[in-house]
C-alpha angles and dihedrals in degrees: 000000000000116000116251122207113137130351128194112184148141115256144233111221121214103173099186127117127224096024102177131204092256090059090047093050118359116232094244089072097055099094094094118088101197123076099236124104099020093111090074088060097046109132087350096166090051097041097051136040123228090276092055096252118138113257106234092208095061114096097231089060094052117096093209092070117065136140147097096273123082113198112200139175127259122302097025118184098020122152126048123016097242113153089204089081090067091042091053095049092046093044090053089059105262116136097178135034117197121200140142091242137014129196106249097237093048090048091054093044089051093051091047091055102046096264115127116217109203113197115201135170120278091246091054091047091051088051090056093049091048094051093046089052089059099035121023089187093059113131133220126204118212112193109189096184092058094030092234135140118197134191098222097205096051098026090227109156133191131179125234132196128236134175106264092228093051090045090055092047091052092047092050096038092241132149117200094275092048089053093053091047089053087060094047096112092050092047092050092047090051091050090049092051089053092053089056093057 
């Protein structure tokens, strides 16, 4: 996985609550078992009409909103436990999702796939949406080391929490296997010490 330290980016606002995993990636696309190509299907039923044409009213089809940060309403990623939802968001190009609440399974799936879920207070989230309404080029800074998210234009900052192990994995660019391999020498030394007993 790609290492994550600090990200400064413009944002894509999606101010809807209770966005479930079937809206993120519809079930009909879940036959594939590799992570590639799911970005094209992200929010497919919202992005395209029944003829397959892009809906100009949907935010991902609007040129004015770009960036590596998706800002979503409360209770993002609820519904089924499909890991493909995190795959689709990451494959589209997002590195961070900001919301005031994440479903636990989605949050874990995101962290396992190099996507950082940043949970903020509802008031801070509303500030983000308000700023993006006025300025679609507004930037947000996400500092993983200090666990801070900052609205660059207003300099408003809020802390977020992350599991220390997952934080380390993101910083190092590790998945769970990479982490275990990074400890191989210690594991072998421990096994060797047991053989001596």
